[in-house]
Each structure stands twice: as structure tokens, then as C-alpha cells.
C-alpha positions as YAML, in Angstrom:
chain: A
units: angstrom
residues:
- id: 1
  name: MET
  ca: [-44.94, -44.88, -47.38]
- id: 2
  name: ALA
  ca: [-45.66, -45.11, -51.13]
- id: 3
  name: HIS
  ca: [-49.12, -45.46, -52.63]
- id: 4
  name: GLY
  ca: [-48.07, -47.08, -55.88]
- id: 5
  name: HIS
  ca: [-45.18, -48.16, -58.12]
- id: 6
  name: LYS
  ca: [-44.82, -44.98, -60.18]
- id: 7
  name: SER
  ca: [-41.31, -43.43, -60.08]
- id: 8
  name: ASP
  ca: [-42.59, -39.89, -59.75]
- id: 9
  name: GLU
  ca: [-45.04, -40.72, -57.02]
- id: 10
  name: LYS
  ca: [-44.68, -38.49, -53.89]
- id: 11
  name: ILE
  ca: [-43.55, -40.18, -50.72]
- id: 12
  name: VAL
  ca: [-45.24, -39.10, -47.54]
- id: 13
  name: TYR
  ca: [-43.68, -39.88, -44.14]
- id: 14
  name: VAL
  ca: [-46.25, -40.32, -41.42]
- id: 15
  name: GLY
  ca: [-43.93, -40.99, -38.52]
- id: 16
  name: ASP
  ca: [-41.26, -43.27, -37.12]
- id: 17
  name: SER
  ca: [-41.97, -45.39, -34.07]
- id: 18
  name: ARG
  ca: [-38.23, -45.69, -33.39]
- id: 19
  name: VAL
  ca: [-37.83, -41.98, -32.53]
- id: 20
  name: ILE
  ca: [-38.75, -41.16, -28.94]
- id: 21
  name: LYS
  ca: [-40.27, -37.75, -28.50]
- id: 22
  name: LYS
  ca: [-38.34, -35.76, -25.87]
- id: 23
  name: THR
  ca: [-40.10, -33.69, -23.31]
- id: 24
  name: GLN
  ca: [-39.01, -30.13, -22.46]
- id: 25
  name: GLU
  ca: [-37.43, -31.36, -19.22]
- id: 26
  name: GLN
  ca: [-35.36, -33.96, -21.05]
- id: 27
  name: ARG
  ca: [-34.07, -31.39, -23.54]
- id: 28
  name: LEU
  ca: [-32.62, -29.29, -20.72]
- id: 29
  name: ILE
  ca: [-30.48, -32.16, -19.41]
- id: 30
  name: PRO
  ca: [-27.01, -31.89, -21.06]
- id: 31
  name: ARG
  ca: [-25.51, -34.96, -22.64]
- id: 32
  name: ASP
  ca: [-22.77, -36.89, -20.94]
- id: 33
  name: TYR
  ca: [-19.20, -36.17, -22.14]
- id: 34
  name: SER
  ca: [-19.05, -39.74, -23.51]
- id: 35
  name: ALA
  ca: [-21.57, -38.67, -26.18]
- id: 36
  name: TYR
  ca: [-18.77, -36.57, -27.77]
- id: 37
  name: PRO
  ca: [-15.82, -38.96, -28.18]
- id: 38
  name: GLY
  ca: [-12.54, -37.15, -28.70]
- id: 39
  name: LYS
  ca: [-14.07, -33.74, -28.01]
- id: 40
  name: SER
  ca: [-14.40, -33.82, -24.24]
- id: 41
  name: GLU
  ca: [-12.85, -35.34, -21.14]
- id: 42
  name: ALA
  ca: [-13.60, -36.17, -17.54]
- id: 43
  name: PHE
  ca: [-13.33, -33.27, -15.10]
- id: 44
  name: ILE
  ca: [-11.63, -35.49, -12.50]
- id: 45
  name: PRO
  ca: [-8.80, -36.24, -12.93]
- id: 46
  name: ASN
  ca: [-8.05, -35.16, -16.54]
- id: 47
  name: PHE
  ca: [-9.25, -31.54, -16.65]
- id: 48
  name: LEU
  ca: [-8.40, -30.86, -13.00]
- id: 49
  name: LEU
  ca: [-4.84, -32.13, -13.48]
- id: 50
  name: LYS
  ca: [-4.26, -29.76, -16.39]
- id: 51
  name: GLU
  ca: [-5.55, -26.80, -14.41]
- id: 52
  name: TRP
  ca: [-3.40, -27.80, -11.46]
- id: 53
  name: MET
  ca: [-0.29, -27.90, -13.66]
- id: 54
  name: VAL
  ca: [-1.00, -24.39, -14.97]
- id: 55
  name: GLY
  ca: [-1.53, -23.18, -11.40]
- id: 56
  name: VAL
  ca: [1.82, -24.63, -10.34]
- id: 57
  name: VAL
  ca: [3.63, -22.85, -13.19]
- id: 58
  name: VAL
  ca: [2.02, -19.51, -12.21]
- id: 59
  name: LEU
  ca: [2.87, -20.06, -8.53]
- id: 60
  name: VAL
  ca: [6.52, -20.85, -9.31]
- id: 61
  name: GLY
  ca: [6.70, -17.71, -11.46]
- id: 62
  name: MET
  ca: [5.37, -15.59, -8.61]
- id: 63
  name: LEU
  ca: [7.84, -17.15, -6.16]
- id: 64
  name: VAL
  ca: [10.75, -16.41, -8.50]
- id: 65
  name: LEU
  ca: [9.57, -12.80, -8.88]
- id: 66
  name: VAL
  ca: [9.26, -12.34, -5.11]
- id: 67
  name: MET
  ca: [12.73, -13.78, -4.44]
- id: 68
  name: SER
  ca: [14.40, -11.78, -7.22]
- id: 69
  name: ASP
  ca: [12.77, -8.47, -6.26]
- id: 70
  name: PRO
  ca: [11.79, -8.43, -2.54]
- id: 71
  name: ALA
  ca: [9.02, -6.18, -1.30]
- id: 72
  name: PRO
  ca: [10.25, -2.73, -0.16]
- id: 73
  name: LEU
  ca: [10.55, -2.52, 3.61]
- id: 74
  name: GLY
  ca: [11.11, 0.51, 5.80]
- id: 75
  name: TYR
  ca: [12.79, 0.70, 9.16]
- id: 76
  name: PRO
  ca: [11.31, -1.06, 12.21]
- id: 77
  name: ALA
  ca: [8.21, 0.70, 13.55]
- id: 78
  name: ASP
  ca: [9.08, 3.57, 15.85]
- id: 79
  name: PRO
  ca: [6.22, 5.39, 17.63]
- id: 80
  name: LYS
  ca: [8.59, 8.28, 18.44]
- id: 81
  name: ASN
  ca: [9.26, 9.05, 14.79]
- id: 82
  name: THR
  ca: [6.81, 11.92, 14.24]
- id: 83
  name: ALA
  ca: [8.10, 12.59, 10.71]
- id: 84
  name: PHE
  ca: [6.87, 9.23, 9.41]
- id: 85
  name: ILE
  ca: [3.82, 9.43, 7.12]
- id: 86
  name: PRO
  ca: [1.81, 6.18, 7.26]
- id: 87
  name: MET
  ca: [0.35, 4.92, 4.00]
- id: 88
  name: PRO
  ca: [-1.76, 1.80, 3.33]
- id: 89
  name: ASP
  ca: [-1.44, -0.46, 0.30]
- id: 90
  name: TRP
  ca: [-2.73, 0.98, -2.97]
- id: 91
  name: TYR
  ca: [-6.01, -0.94, -2.91]
- id: 92
  name: PHE
  ca: [-6.97, 0.72, 0.41]
- id: 93
  name: LEU
  ca: [-6.00, 4.27, -0.60]
- id: 94
  name: PHE
  ca: [-9.62, 5.20, -1.37]
- id: 95
  name: MET
  ca: [-10.70, 4.22, 2.17]
- id: 96
  name: TYR
  ca: [-7.67, 6.04, 3.62]
- id: 97
  name: GLN
  ca: [-8.71, 9.23, 1.82]
- id: 98
  name: LEU
  ca: [-12.37, 8.80, 2.76]
- id: 99
  name: LEU
  ca: [-11.46, 8.79, 6.45]
- id: 100
  name: LYS
  ca: [-9.82, 12.23, 6.09]
- id: 101
  name: TYR
  ca: [-13.08, 14.04, 5.40]
- id: 102
  name: PRO
  ca: [-14.97, 15.78, 8.26]
- id: 103
  name: TYR
  ca: [-18.11, 13.61, 8.18]
- id: 104
  name: THR
  ca: [-16.21, 10.31, 8.10]
- id: 105
  name: SER
  ca: [-13.61, 11.02, 10.78]
- id: 106
  name: GLY
  ca: [-13.43, 12.33, 14.33]
- id: 107
  name: ASP
  ca: [-16.82, 11.96, 15.97]
- id: 108
  name: TYR
  ca: [-18.13, 10.34, 12.79]
- id: 109
  name: VAL
  ca: [-15.34, 7.79, 12.37]
- id: 110
  name: VAL
  ca: [-17.81, 4.90, 12.83]
- id: 111
  name: LEU
  ca: [-19.77, 6.21, 9.86]
- id: 112
  name: GLY
  ca: [-16.65, 6.25, 7.68]
- id: 113
  name: ALA
  ca: [-15.03, 3.05, 8.96]
- id: 114
  name: VAL
  ca: [-18.08, 0.79, 9.40]
- id: 115
  name: VAL
  ca: [-21.34, 2.16, 7.98]
- id: 116
  name: VAL
  ca: [-20.23, 3.39, 4.54]
- id: 117
  name: PRO
  ca: [-18.00, 0.36, 3.72]
- id: 118
  name: GLY
  ca: [-20.70, -1.95, 5.10]
- id: 119
  name: LEU
  ca: [-23.33, -0.47, 2.79]
- id: 120
  name: LEU
  ca: [-21.01, -0.62, -0.22]
- id: 121
  name: PHE
  ca: [-19.82, -4.19, 0.24]
- id: 122
  name: GLY
  ca: [-23.22, -5.34, 1.48]
- id: 123
  name: GLY
  ca: [-24.85, -3.91, -1.64]
- id: 124
  name: LEU
  ca: [-22.26, -5.69, -3.77]
- id: 125
  name: MET
  ca: [-23.12, -9.02, -2.14]
- id: 126
  name: LEU
  ca: [-26.86, -8.44, -2.49]
- id: 127
  name: ALA
  ca: [-26.64, -7.25, -6.12]
- id: 128
  name: PRO
  ca: [-27.42, -10.69, -7.64]
- id: 129
  name: PHE
  ca: [-30.55, -10.95, -5.50]
- id: 130
  name: LEU
  ca: [-31.73, -7.37, -6.04]
- id: 131
  name: ASP
  ca: [-31.10, -7.21, -9.78]
- id: 132
  name: THR
  ca: [-32.72, -10.37, -11.14]
- id: 133
  name: GLY
  ca: [-33.29, -9.14, -14.70]
- id: 134
  name: LYS
  ca: [-32.18, -11.36, -17.58]
- id: 135
  name: GLU
  ca: [-30.87, -8.46, -19.66]
- id: 136
  name: ARG
  ca: [-27.07, -8.51, -19.93]
- id: 137
  name: ARG
  ca: [-26.43, -5.34, -21.95]
- id: 138
  name: PHE
  ca: [-25.31, -2.62, -19.54]
- id: 139
  name: TYR
  ca: [-27.19, 0.21, -21.27]
- id: 140
  name: ARG
  ca: [-30.47, -1.65, -20.65]
- id: 141
  name: ARG
  ca: [-29.72, -1.92, -16.92]
- id: 142
  name: PRO
  ca: [-29.54, 1.78, -16.03]
- id: 143
  name: ILE
  ca: [-29.68, 1.49, -12.24]
- id: 144
  name: ALA
  ca: [-27.03, -1.22, -11.84]
- id: 145
  name: SER
  ca: [-24.79, 0.34, -14.50]
- id: 146
  name: SER
  ca: [-25.08, 3.83, -12.98]
- id: 147
  name: LEU
  ca: [-24.15, 2.54, -9.52]
- id: 148
  name: MET
  ca: [-21.18, 0.64, -10.93]
- id: 149
  name: ILE
  ca: [-19.87, 3.65, -12.90]
- id: 150
  name: LEU
  ca: [-20.38, 5.95, -9.90]
- id: 151
  name: SER
  ca: [-18.45, 3.54, -7.65]
- id: 152
  name: LEU
  ca: [-15.58, 3.29, -10.13]
- id: 153
  name: ILE
  ca: [-15.35, 7.08, -10.44]
- id: 154
  name: ALA
  ca: [-15.44, 7.54, -6.65]
- id: 155
  name: CYS
  ca: [-12.74, 4.90, -6.00]
- id: 156
  name: THR
  ca: [-10.53, 6.30, -8.77]
- id: 157
  name: TYR
  ca: [-10.89, 9.87, -7.52]
- id: 158
  name: LEU
  ca: [-10.25, 8.98, -3.86]
- id: 159
  name: THR
  ca: [-7.23, 6.83, -4.75]
- id: 160
  name: TYR
  ca: [-5.66, 9.54, -6.92]
- id: 161
  name: THR
  ca: [-6.37, 12.28, -4.35]
- id: 162
  name: SER
  ca: [-4.82, 10.22, -1.56]
- id: 163
  name: TRP
  ca: [-1.64, 9.51, -3.51]
- id: 164
  name: ASP
  ca: [-1.34, 13.11, -4.72]
- id: 165
  name: HIS
  ca: [-1.69, 14.42, -1.16]
- id: 166
  name: TYR
  ca: [0.99, 11.95, 0.02]
- id: 167
  name: GLN
  ca: [3.41, 13.17, -2.65]
- id: 168
  name: PHE
  ca: [2.66, 16.77, -1.67]
- id: 169
  name: GLU
  ca: [3.45, 16.04, 1.99]
- id: 170
  name: LEU
  ca: [6.74, 14.38, 1.07]
- id: 171
  name: LYS
  ca: [7.76, 17.36, -1.02]
- id: 172
  name: GLU
  ca: [6.63, 19.96, 1.53]
- id: 173
  name: LYS
  ca: [8.42, 18.28, 4.46]
- id: 174
  name: ASN
  ca: [11.42, 17.22, 2.36]
- id: 175
  name: ILE
  ca: [10.98, 13.58, 3.40]
- id: 176
  name: ILE
  ca: [12.42, 10.57, 1.61]
- id: 177
  name: PRO
  ca: [10.21, 7.47, 2.11]
- id: 178
  name: GLU
  ca: [11.82, 4.93, 4.40]
- id: 179
  name: HIS
  ca: [11.71, 2.03, 1.94]
- id: 180
  name: ILE
  ca: [13.58, 4.13, -0.65]
- id: 181
  name: LYS
  ca: [16.16, 5.28, 1.89]
- id: 182
  name: ARG
  ca: [16.69, 1.76, 3.18]
- id: 183
  name: GLU
  ca: [17.03, 0.38, -0.35]
- id: 184
  name: GLU
  ca: [19.69, 3.00, -1.10]
- id: 185
  name: GLU
  ca: [21.55, 1.99, 2.05]
- id: 186
  name: LEU
  ca: [21.41, -1.68, 1.05]
- id: 187
  name: HIS
  ca: [22.82, -0.89, -2.39]
- id: 188
  name: ALA
  ca: [25.56, 1.23, -0.80]
- id: 189
  name: ASN
  ca: [26.48, -1.59, 1.59]
- id: 190
  name: LYS
  ca: [26.54, -4.09, -1.26]
- id: 191
  name: GLY
  ca: [28.84, -1.78, -3.21]
- id: 192
  name: ALA
  ca: [31.15, -1.43, -0.22]
- id: 193
  name: ALA
  ca: [31.21, -5.20, 0.27]
- id: 194
  name: ALA
  ca: [31.99, -5.74, -3.43]
- id: 195
  name: GLY
  ca: [34.91, -3.32, -3.14]
- id: 196
  name: GLY
  ca: [36.53, -5.35, -0.39]
- id: 197
  name: GLY
  ca: [34.56, -4.04, 2.53]
- id: 198
  name: ALA
  ca: [34.94, -0.83, 4.41]
- id: 199
  name: ALA
  ca: [37.70, -0.50, 6.89]
- id: 200
  name: LYS
  ca: [36.64, -0.93, 10.47]
- id: 201
  name: ASP
  ca: [36.18, 2.32, 12.30]
- id: 202
  name: THR
  ca: [38.64, 2.23, 15.15]
- id: 203
  name: LYS
  ca: [38.01, 5.83, 16.20]
- id: 204
  name: LYS
  ca: [36.48, 6.43, 19.57]
- id: 205
  name: ALA
  ca: [32.90, 7.65, 19.45]
- id: 206
  name: PRO
  ca: [32.64, 11.39, 20.25]
- id: 207
  name: ALA
  ca: [31.45, 12.33, 23.73]
- id: 208
  name: ILE
  ca: [29.07, 15.07, 24.79]
- id: 209
  name: VAL
  ca: [30.86, 18.42, 24.84]
- id: 210
  name: ALA
  ca: [30.12, 20.99, 27.56]
- id: 211
  name: ALA
  ca: [27.69, 18.79, 29.46]
- id: 212
  name: ASP
  ca: [27.34, 21.52, 32.14]
- id: 213
  name: ASP
  ca: [26.50, 24.25, 29.62]
- id: 214
  name: PRO
  ca: [23.07, 25.94, 29.99]
- id: 215
  name: GLY
  ca: [22.29, 24.68, 26.50]
- id: 216
  name: ALA
  ca: [22.43, 21.11, 27.84]
- id: 217
  name: GLU
  ca: [19.61, 21.91, 30.28]
- id: 218
  name: ILE
  ca: [17.58, 23.49, 27.49]
- id: 219
  name: TYR
  ca: [18.11, 20.36, 25.38]
- id: 220
  name: LYS
  ca: [16.45, 18.26, 28.11]
- id: 221
  name: LYS
  ca: [13.30, 20.39, 27.72]
- id: 222
  name: ALA
  ca: [13.33, 20.55, 23.92]
- id: 223
  name: THR
  ca: [11.59, 18.27, 21.45]
- id: 224
  name: CYS
  ca: [15.02, 17.03, 20.27]
- id: 225
  name: LEU
  ca: [15.22, 14.75, 23.30]
- id: 226
  name: SER
  ca: [12.35, 12.50, 22.22]
- id: 227
  name: CYS
  ca: [14.12, 11.36, 19.04]
- id: 228
  name: HIS
  ca: [17.85, 11.98, 19.53]
- id: 229
  name: GLY
  ca: [17.91, 10.74, 23.13]
- id: 230
  name: ALA
  ca: [19.62, 11.98, 26.26]
- id: 231
  name: GLY
  ca: [22.99, 10.73, 25.00]
- id: 232
  name: LEU
  ca: [22.59, 12.46, 21.61]
- id: 233
  name: LYS
  ca: [23.04, 9.05, 19.94]
- id: 234
  name: GLY
  ca: [19.84, 9.21, 17.91]
- id: 235
  name: MET
  ca: [18.17, 6.11, 16.45]
- id: 236
  name: PRO
  ca: [20.09, 5.09, 13.31]
- id: 237
  name: ALA
  ca: [17.80, 2.09, 12.72]
- id: 238
  name: SER
  ca: [14.86, 4.51, 12.39]
- id: 239
  name: GLY
  ca: [16.74, 7.07, 10.32]
- id: 240
  name: VAL
  ca: [17.29, 9.51, 13.23]
- id: 241
  name: PRO
  ca: [20.94, 10.65, 13.13]
- id: 242
  name: ALA
  ca: [23.12, 11.15, 16.21]
- id: 243
  name: LEU
  ca: [23.87, 14.68, 17.35]
- id: 244
  name: LEU
  ca: [27.29, 13.70, 18.65]
- id: 245
  name: GLY
  ca: [29.74, 15.46, 16.34]
- id: 246
  name: VAL
  ca: [26.97, 17.48, 14.64]
- id: 247
  name: GLY
  ca: [29.11, 20.61, 15.09]
- id: 248
  name: ASP
  ca: [31.60, 19.20, 12.57]
- id: 249
  name: LYS
  ca: [28.87, 19.18, 9.91]
- id: 250
  name: HIS
  ca: [26.77, 22.25, 10.71]
- id: 251
  name: PRO
  ca: [27.60, 25.62, 12.28]
- id: 252
  name: GLN
  ca: [25.23, 27.34, 14.68]
- id: 253
  name: ASP
  ca: [23.24, 29.24, 12.05]
- id: 254
  name: GLU
  ca: [22.62, 26.08, 10.03]
- id: 255
  name: ILE
  ca: [21.48, 24.18, 13.12]
- id: 256
  name: LEU
  ca: [19.10, 27.02, 13.97]
- id: 257
  name: ASN
  ca: [17.77, 26.95, 10.40]
- id: 258
  name: ILE
  ca: [17.18, 23.18, 10.66]
- id: 259
  name: ILE
  ca: [15.23, 23.68, 13.90]
- id: 260
  name: LYS
  ca: [13.06, 26.31, 12.23]
- id: 261
  name: ASN
  ca: [12.54, 24.73, 8.80]
- id: 262
  name: GLY
  ca: [13.25, 21.02, 9.34]
- id: 263
  name: LYS
  ca: [15.41, 18.71, 7.26]
- id: 264
  name: GLY
  ca: [14.91, 15.23, 5.80]
- id: 265
  name: ASN
  ca: [12.50, 13.25, 7.96]
- id: 266
  name: MET
  ca: [12.51, 15.93, 10.66]
- id: 267
  name: GLY
  ca: [9.77, 18.50, 10.43]
- id: 268
  name: LYS
  ca: [9.80, 22.05, 11.71]
- id: 269
  name: GLN
  ca: [10.52, 22.08, 15.45]
- id: 270
  name: TYR
  ca: [10.63, 25.79, 16.30]
- id: 271
  name: GLN
  ca: [6.95, 26.27, 17.11]
- id: 272
  name: ALA
  ca: [6.78, 22.93, 18.92]
- id: 273
  name: ASN
  ca: [9.58, 24.07, 21.24]
- id: 274
  name: ILE
  ca: [7.89, 27.43, 21.78]
- id: 275
  name: ASP
  ca: [4.74, 25.53, 22.77]
- id: 276
  name: LYS
  ca: [6.80, 23.56, 25.31]
- id: 277
  name: GLY
  ca: [7.78, 26.81, 27.06]
- id: 278
  name: LEU
  ca: [11.11, 27.64, 25.43]
- id: 279
  name: THR
  ca: [11.87, 31.15, 24.25]
- id: 280
  name: ASP
  ca: [13.61, 32.33, 21.11]
- id: 281
  name: ALA
  ca: [16.72, 32.99, 23.19]
- id: 282
  name: ASP
  ca: [16.59, 29.44, 24.57]
- id: 283
  name: ILE
  ca: [16.44, 27.98, 21.07]
- id: 284
  name: THR
  ca: [19.39, 30.12, 20.00]
- id: 285
  name: LYS
  ca: [21.33, 28.93, 23.04]
- id: 286
  name: LEU
  ca: [20.39, 25.33, 22.18]
- id: 287
  name: ALA
  ca: [21.71, 25.74, 18.62]
- id: 288
  name: GLU
  ca: [24.92, 27.24, 20.02]
- id: 289
  name: TRP
  ca: [25.42, 24.27, 22.35]
- id: 290
  name: LEU
  ca: [24.75, 21.75, 19.58]
- id: 291
  name: SER
  ca: [27.32, 23.50, 17.38]
- id: 292
  name: LYS
  ca: [29.90, 22.75, 20.09]
- id: 293
  name: GLN
  ca: [29.31, 19.01, 19.71]
- id: 294
  name: LYS
  ca: [32.45, 18.18, 17.76]
- id: 295
  name: ALA
  ca: [34.69, 15.12, 17.67]
- id: 296
  name: GLN
  ca: [37.61, 15.53, 20.03]
...
């Protein structure tokens, strides 16, 4: 509003009745997407359709990866295979290691399997309700940040320790993991099939030699029976070889050494047989009888 007709006169604005004063509550309400033409879109169906298309592409990629490189599988579960070392998936290795410690296993297994995980995951769910501060910088939230860093260190340490101990056991017992062994067998079979296929074995399977030998009676009392069976046929599907014809591969001293020190998936069996009531002479006689098992 001007007070005169001078060109250098100062203009003072006293208000505009066309502008509606917004309250604090109205300022907090976001504008509708239509207020920004060309810069926004409806969530349904436009935005949702785009996200769905991206999700489909990712899903197809995962399916192609799974079909091109199948997950490693071991042999069918065999409760008699005492050489098998069970291992969970990598994201549960920290819990697997936690349950090995004295105060989270045995009589305290409930503490390790239920109480400790319950407190950890329960605290994670309650974190948003317990820590209601508005500060987002981690160094200004010492309690929450300290708990997070401590949890990360604990999970990392337990996971690494579990995997390191598993590798140590494999090396100490000279065990090849089942999924690796089975994958090698699959590659070998594929190679044989590509070469025209292996010739069919028309030879008669070897029979038990000297079935009335004293060593045969000792075998029935030994730990060998639980895995190799009464017919010495083993369990090929579980990686347990047959003992029929074992004498063609190993002499008596080698068989005795295998009993004492183990081989492959088989651990040491000498002390286990002693605990079952066999003597050193019985084990020697057993090795002698097994060395007689040759193809006829």
C-alpha cells in the first residue's frame, strides 16, 4: 500500500487476505503426490508394479543359480556312521559353538539352548522400546552401541572358533566331508559316462573266506560289525566300504594299523574294541582273518 505518488516512496505490505495461515498440525500433513506433477506417481499400481518386476528378475536369477550349481548334499543319514561330524549352516555356527561350553551344555543345556538365545533375541525385539532417544549418531548412544559391538564380536568369535575346530577334527581324523566326496563321485561318474560308460562288471562278488575261522567269531564281537555288517558288505551309500576282498588291497599289518589309527571316515577302533572285551591277541587274529578275505 502506497502513501503517495512519489516514485521513491517506500511500499509497506500489511498483509494479504488471500493467504491462509497454516497451523502447526496442517504443516505436518504431507502434500498429495498430485501436487508434484511429473515428479511422483501412485504407489498402487505404478510404483508397486515396478518393484514387482525387479523382484521377479532377482527371483529368476536365484533360480538359475540354484539350478546351475546345486547345493552340496552328503549321503543319506546313517545313525550307525560314527565318523560323521554334524555341522549346522554357517549362520548357526555361533550357537553350535556356544552349546559346547560347560555352562551351556549337559545339565545346563536349557540355559544355552533357550535362556541365552531368548534374552538375546528378546532384547533385540525390545530395543526400539527401551532405547527411545532421538540421537542417531552411534557414539552418542554408548549403551546401545556397546551392546551391538559386543554382540558382533561374540558372534564373530564363536563362528570362527566353531569352523576352526571343525577343520581341526577333519584333519585329525583324516575325514573327507561327505558332500565333497559325493561331488567327486558324481564328477567321476559323469566322466565315465562321457567316455562311453564303464563296462558292466560281470564278475561274481567275492564270498566270505574261512567263515569257520576263530577270527570270524571275533569279528562278530568287534566294532567292525556295526558298520560293515555281518556279510562284510559295508554300506557304500554311506561311504562305508565292503570288507569282502579287503585282503587284495591290504595285508595283515596294514589292516591292524587301520584298526589302531583309523582311515578316511573311520576313526581309531583299537581302544573301542578293547573296551568291548577283546584282547590285543584277538585284534591281531581279527586282522589276520580280514587279510584272508580275497577274491576267489
